[in-house]
C-alpha positions in Angstrom: -38.9 -9.2 -52.1 -35.7 -7.3 -52.2 -37.2 -4.5 -50.2 -38.5 -6.9 -47.6 -35.1 -8.4 -47.4 -33.4 -5.0 -46.8 -36.0 -4.2 -44.2 -35.3 -7.5 -42.4 -31.5 -6.7 -42.4 -32.2 -3.2 -41.1 -34.3 -4.6 -38.2 -31.7 -7.2 -37.4 -29.0 -4.6 -37.4 -31.1 -2.3 -35.2 -31.7 -5.2 -32.7 -28.0 -6.1 -32.7 -27.2 -2.4 -32.0 -29.6 -2.3 -29.1 -28.0 -5.5 -27.6 -24.5 -4.1 -28.1 -25.4 -0.8 -26.4 -27.2 -2.6 -23.6 -24.0 -4.7 -23.1 -22.0 -1.5 -22.6 -24.3 0.1 -20.1 -22.6 1.0 -16.8 -22.7 -1.9 -14.3 -22.0 -1.1 -10.7 -20.9 -4.7 -9.9 -18.5 -4.9 -12.8 -17.1 -1.5 -12.0 -16.5 -2.6 -8.4 -14.8 -5.7 -9.7 -12.5 -3.7 -11.9 -11.6 -1.2 -9.1 -11.1 -4.1 -6.7 -8.7 -5.9 -9.1 -6.5 -2.9 -9.5 -6.4 -2.1 -5.8 -5.5 -5.7 -5.0 -2.6 -5.6 -7.5 -1.2 -2.4 -5.9 -1.3 -3.9 -2.4 -0.1 -7.3 -3.5 3.0 -5.9 -5.2 3.9 -4.1 -2.0 4.4 -7.4 -0.1 4.6 -10.3 -2.7 8.3 -9.6 -3.5 9.7 -10.1 0.0 9.8 -13.9 0.0 11.3 -13.9 -3.5 14.2 -11.6 -2.6 16.8 -14.3 -2.0 15.9 -15.9 -5.3 16.4 -12.5 -7.0 19.8 -12.1 -5.4 20.9 -15.6 -6.6 19.7 -14.7 -10.1 20.8 -11.0 -10.4 23.1 -10.3 -7.5 23.1 -7.0 -5.7 23.3 -8.1 -2.0 21.1 -6.8 0.7 21.4 -3.3 -0.5 20.0 -4.3 -3.9 17.2 -6.2 -2.3 16.2 -3.2 -0.2 15.9 -1.1 -3.4 13.7 -3.8 -5.1 11.2 -3.2 -2.3 11.7 0.5 -1.7 11.8 1.6 -5.3 8.1 0.6 -5.5 7.1 1.7 -2.0 8.6 5.2 -2.1 7.4 6.1 -5.6 3.9 4.9 -4.6 3.9 6.9 -1.4 5.4 10.1 -2.6 3.2 10.5 -5.7 0.0 9.5 -4.0 -0.1 13.0 -2.5 -1.1 14.4 -5.9 -2.6 11.6 -7.9 -6.1 12.2 -6.4 -6.1 15.6 -8.0 -4.9 14.1 -11.2 -7.9 11.6 -11.2 -10.2 14.6 -10.7 -8.7 16.5 -13.6 -8.6 13.7 -16.1 -11.5 11.7 -14.9 -11.2 8.5 -12.8 -12.0 6.1 -15.6 -9.3 7.5 -17.9 -6.8 7.8 -15.1 -7.4 4.2 -13.9 -7.1 2.8 -17.4 -3.8 4.7 -17.9 -2.5 3.5 -14.5 -3.3 -0.2 -14.9 -1.9 -0.3 -18.4 1.4 1.3 -17.3 1.4 -1.0 -14.3 1.0 -4.1 -16.5 3.8 -2.9 -18.9 6.1 -2.2 -15.9 5.3 -5.7 -14.4 6.3 -7.3 -17.8 9.6 -5.2 -17.7 10.2 -6.5 -14.1 9.6 -10.1 -15.2 12.0 -9.8 -18.2 14.6 -7.7 -16.3 18.1 -8.9 -17.3 19.8 -7.2 -14.4 19.1 -5.5 -11.0 19.2 -1.9 -12.3 16.5 -2.7 -14.9 14.4 -4.4 -12.3 14.7 -1.5 -9.9 13.8 1.0 -12.6 10.8 -1.0 -13.6 9.7 -1.2 -9.9 9.8 2.6 -9.8 7.5 2.7 -12.8 5.2 0.2 -11.1 5.1 2.4 -8.0 4.2 5.5 -10.1 1.4 3.6 -11.8 0.1 2.2 -8.5 -0.1 5.7 -7.1 -2.2 6.7 -10.2 -4.4 3.7 -9.8 -5.3 3.8 -6.1 -7.2 7.0 -5.8 -8.8 6.5 -9.2 -10.0 3.0 -8.2 -11.7 4.4 -5.1 -13.3 7.2 -7.1 -14.7 4.5 -9.5 -16.3 2.7 -6.5 -18.0 6.0 -5.4 -19.2 6.7 -8.9 -20.7 3.2 -9.4 -23.1 3.8 -6.5 -24.0 7.6 -6.7 -27.5 7.4 -5.3 -27.4 4.6 -2.7 -25.3 5.4 0.3 -25.7 2.0 1.9 -24.6 0.1 -1.2 -21.7 2.5 -1.6 -20.6 1.9 2.0 -20.7 -1.9 1.5 -18.7 -1.5 -1.8 -16.1 0.7 -0.1 -15.8 -1.9 2.7 -15.3 -4.7 0.1 -12.7 -2.6 -1.7 -10.8 -2.1 1.6 -11.0 -5.7 2.6 -9.6 -6.7 -0.8 -6.5 -4.6 -0.1 -6.1 -6.1 3.3 -6.4 -9.6 1.9 -3.8 -8.9 -0.8 -1.3 -7.6 1.8 -2.0 -10.7 3.9 -1.7 -13.2 1.0 1.4 -11.5 -0.5 4.1 -13.4 1.3 2.4 -16.8 0.8 1.7 -16.1 -2.9 5.3 -15.0 -3.4 6.6 -18.3 -1.9 4.2 -20.4 -4.0 5.0 -18.6 -7.3 8.7 -18.5 -6.7 8.8 -22.2 -6.0 6.4 -23.4 -8.7 7.6 -21.0 -11.4 10.4 -18.5 -10.7 10.7 -15.1 -9.0 9.7 -13.6 -12.4 6.3 -15.3 -12.0 5.3 -12.8 -9.2 5.4 -10.1 -11.9 4.0 -12.0 -14.8 0.9 -13.0 -12.9 -0.1 -9.4 -12.9 -0.6 -9.3 -16.6 -3.9 -11.4 -16.9 -5.3 -9.7 -13.9 -4.6 -6.3 -15.3 -6.1 -7.3 -18.7 -9.2 -8.5 -16.9 -9.6 -5.2 -15.0 -9.3 -3.3 -18.3 -12.0 -5.6 -19.8 -14.3 -4.9 -16.9 -13.7 -1.2 -17.1 -15.7 -1.1 -20.3 -18.8 -1.3 -18.1 -17.7 1.5 -15.8 -19.5 4.9 -16.0 -17.7 7.6 -17.8 -16.1 10.0 -15.3 -16.7 13.7 -15.4 -13.5 15.9 -15.5 -13.4 18.5 -12.7 -10.9 21.3 -12.2 -8.4 20.3 -9.4 -5.4 22.3 -8.4 -2.0 20.7 -8.5 1.1 21.6 -6.4 3.8 20.4 -8.8 6.7 22.2 -7.0 5.6 20.7 -3.6 5.2 17.2 -5.2 8.7 17.4 -6.9 10.5 18.4 -3.8 8.7 15.7 -1.7 9.9 13.1 -4.2 13.5 14.4 -4.1 13.5 14.5 -0.3 12.1 11.0 0.2 14.3 9.4 -2.5 17.5 11.1 -1.1 16.6 10.1 2.5 16.1 6.5 1.5 19.4 6.6 -0.5 21.2 8.0 2.5 19.9 5.2 4.8 20.5 2.3 2.4 23.9 3.4 0.9 25.6 5.0 3.9 29.2 6.3 3.8 30.2 9.5 2.1 27.6 9.1 -0.7 24.9 8.6 1.9 26.0 11.7 3.7 25.7 13.8 0.5 22.3 12.3 -0.1 21.2 13.2 3.5 22.2 16.8 2.9 20.1 16.8 -0.3 17.2 15.3 1.6 17.4 17.9 4.3 17.6 20.7 1.8 14.7 19.4 -0.3 12.7 18.9 2.8 13.2 22.5 3.9 12.3 23.7 0.4 9.2 21.5 0.5 8.1 23.1 3.9 8.6 26.5 2.5 6.6 25.8 -0.6 3.8 24.2 1.4 3.6 27.3 3.6 3.1 29.6 0.6 1.2 27.5 -2.0 -2.5 28.2 -2.2 -3.2 24.5 -2.7 -0.4 22.6 -0.9 -0.2 18.8 -1.2 0.3 18.7 2.6 -1.2 21.7 4.3 1.0 22.6 7.3 -2.1 23.5 9.4 -3.3 19.9 9.1 -0.9 18.7 11.8 -2.0 21.3 14.3 -4.9 19.0 15.0 -3.7 16.7 17.8 -5.7 13.7 16.5 -4.4 14.0 13.0 -0.8 14.2 14.3 -1.3 11.2 16.6 -3.0 9.0 14.0 -0.4 9.7 11.3 2.3 8.9 13.8 0.6 5.7 14.9 0.0 4.7 11.3 3.7 5.2 10.5 4.8 3.2 13.6 2.5 0.3 12.6 3.9 0.3 9.0 7.5 0.3 10.3 6.7 -2.7 12.5 4.7 -4.7 10.1 6.2 -4.2 6.6 9.8 -4.0 7.9 9.4 -7.2 9.9 8.0 -9.1 6.9 11.1 -8.0 5.0 13.5 -8.9 7.8 11.9 -12.3 8.6 11.6 -13.2 4.9 15.4 -13.1 4.8 15.8 -14.7 8.2 13.7 -17.7 7.2 15.8 -18.3 4.1 19.3 -17.0 4.9 19.5 -17.9 8.6 17.2 -20.9 8.9 17.8 -22.2 5.3 14.2 -22.6 4.4 12.9 -22.6 0.8 10.8 -19.8 -0.6 7.6 -21.8 -0.3 8.4 -22.8 3.3 9.2 -19.1 4.1 5.9 -18.0 2.6 3.9 -20.6 4.6 5.6 -19.3 7.8 3.7 -16.1 7.4 0.3 -17.9 7.0 -0.9 -17.8 10.6 0.4 -14.2 10.9 -1.4 -12.9 7.9 -4.5 -15.1 8.2 -5.8 -13.1 11.2 -5.6 -9.8 9.5 -8.8 -9.7 7.5 -10.9 -11.0 10.4 -9.3 -8.7 12.9 -9.8 -5.7 10.6 -13.5 -6.3 10.7 -13.6 -6.8 14.4 -11.5 -3.6 14.9 -13.9 -1.6 12.8 -16.9 -2.8 14.9 -15.0 -2.0 18.1 -14.3 1.5 16.8 -17.9 2.0 15.9 -19.1 0.8 19.2 -16.5 2.3 21.6 -14.7 4.9 19.5 -11.3 4.5 17.8 -9.2 5.2 20.9 -9.9 1.9 22.8 -8.9 -0.6 20.0 -5.8 1.6 19.3 -4.9 1.5 23.0 -5.1 -2.3 22.9 -3.6 -2.9 19.5 -0.4 -0.9 19.8 0.9 -2.4 23.1 -0.1 -5.9 21.8 2.0 -5.4 18.7 4.9 -4.0 20.8 4.7 -7.0 23.1 4.7 -9.3 20.1 7.9 -7.7 18.8 9.6 -8.2 22.2 8.6 -11.9 22.2 10.5 -12.2 18.9 13.7 -11.2 20.6 14.1 -14.8 21.8 14.1 -16.2 18.2 17.2 -17.7 16.7 18.3 -20.0 13.9 17.1 -23.1 15.9 13.6 -21.9 16.8 11.1 -24.5 15.8 8.9 -23.6 12.8 5.5 -23.9 14.6 6.6 -21.8 17.6 8.1 -19.1 15.3 5.0 -18.9 13.1 2.8 -18.5 16.3 5.2 -15.9 17.7 4.5 -13.7 14.7 0.7 -13.7 15.3 0.6 -11.1 18.2 2.4 -8.5 16.0 -0.1 -8.9 13.1 -3.1 -9.0 15.6 -2.1 -5.8 17.2 -1.4 -4.0 13.9 -4.8 -5.2 12.5 -6.6 -3.9 15.6 -5.0 -0.5 15.3 -5.2 0.4 11.6 -9.0 0.6 10.9 -9.7 2.6 14.1 -6.8 5.1 13.4 -8.2 5.6 9.9 -11.6 6.3 11.4 -10.1 8.7 13.9 -8.3 10.5 11.1 -11.5 10.9 9.0 -13.5 12.1 12.0 -10.9 14.7 12.9 -11.1 16.6 9.6 -13.9 18.4 7.7 -15.7 16.3 5.1 -14.3 18.4 2.2 -10.7 17.5 3.4 -11.3 13.7 3.8 -9.6 12.9 0.5 -6.6 15.0 1.4 -6.4 13.5 4.9 -6.6 9.9 3.5 -3.8 10.7 1.0 -1.6 12.1 3.7 -2.2 9.2 6.1 -1.6 6.5 3.4 1.5 8.3 2.1 2.9 8.5 5.6 2.3 4.8 6.2 4.0 3.8 2.9 7.0 6.2 3.5 7.5 4.9 7.0 7.4 1.3 5.8 9.9 2.0 3.1 12.3 3.9 5.3 12.0 1.1 7.9 13.0 -1.4 5.3 15.9 0.8 4.4 17.1 1.3 8.0 16.6 -2.3 9.1 18.1 -3.7 6.0 21.3 -1.6 6.7 21.3 -3.0 10.3 21.1 -6.7 9.3 23.9 -6.2 6.7 26.4 -5.8 9.4 25.3 -8.8 11.4 21.9 -10.4 10.9 20.9 -11.5 14.3 22.2 -8.4 16.1 20.6 -6.2 13.5 17.3 -8.0 13.7 17.1 -7.6 17.5 17.8 -3.9 17.2 15.1 -3.6 14.6 12.6 -5.4 16.9 13.5 -3.0 19.7 13.2 0.1 17.6 9.9 -1.0 16.2 8.6 -1.9 19.7 9.7 1.5 21.0 7.9 3.4 18.2 4.7 1.5 18.9 5.0 2.1 22.7 5.5 5.8 22.1 2.5 6.2 19.8 0.5 4.0 22.1 1.2 6.4 25.0 0.3 9.4 22.7 -3.0 7.8 21.9 -4.1 8.4 25.5 -4.2 12.1 24.7 -5.9 11.7 21.3 -9.1 13.8 21.1 -12.1 11.9 19.7 -15.1 13.6 18.4 -18.4 12.9 20.2 -19.9 11.5 17.0 -17.3 8.8 16.8 -18.5 5.9 18.8 -18.9 6.3 22.5 -15.4 7.3 23.5 
């Protein structure tokens, strides 16, 4: 009897072990969900803070300069380190890298939420940006690993991953307004914690990543960070301190170029920009980011500081603008597939520039409905431009350099957005309406210039019909 009882226990334990092991088998769907959650968080935190900035200023002080750093501390750290974190994900394995990144991101979000003063908040935002740079390439690598043998499913999964990021950027201002009104500005950071925990829980069902040797250009990465941080400091702070920072930025930039010319595995190969299409798409991506992200920053402050709106009302003002992004991105992708990337880029950039010029007529008395609608052409033009320029960039480089090209393009876009916020924030400090109008003109000029350059962009015969 005792022996039979022991046998029954052994069988039960064996069956439970099989069920436990089965529950931990890799699941493509859950892996995609984990990757999508992390990517959504990184994109959301690039835009969700804008509407909450006046509330942060009331709570912590710091003026416009401090508010610029709240945004740029995240953006510039994210952009600069993204040049190398793809190689880090290869060396450590995407699963481990992603888990580390999202854990640090959650801890940094908590530090932001509990920040007692502005310097602590800015420091925590830097850590958030570093973690986001680690998470992003690892999350895409997880998506690719989840569907190793089915190209069609993998393509759909990557498309869903991309759409999630676009949706997060679009919903950011609205979510920031809702959370700030219903809770507090600290709520925009605390909401990251349960989402990060859920992503880690889903990661248990992700396939274990193989570690691969990947070269790192640490001197190049370090000098890039110094150059970008010093340049942002020079633009935001100004004066004698800003001039010293500008000298540091120029010197670090010169050292960076020298390192990249000599390093066997540079983070940004100088020869990459000898390709005309690469140079034009990177410039167009940068111009779009200056126009879109900087204008969200400027108009978030305009709605509240000039028109006297609440954070919730300011967030809702962006709803028509951001609502068209996800749909237009899909349309732009289809247009690029059918006609080649040049045509939608030639339509999108002038449309966005025209939208910026229309906004020159805005003032403190402009009705809410009209102002919300006037923001739509800008977002429509930007949304028409970004997917095709990404396609053009990928078609312009060999397959084995696609990851490098994607990193360079996304870094350039983030850096441009951050520097645009720095420059336009400085302009509106000296006089809001005059500074806003100069910002609109500069952004429109950049888009007009890259739009003209797009005419000379070379498109490979395999990319659509252009």
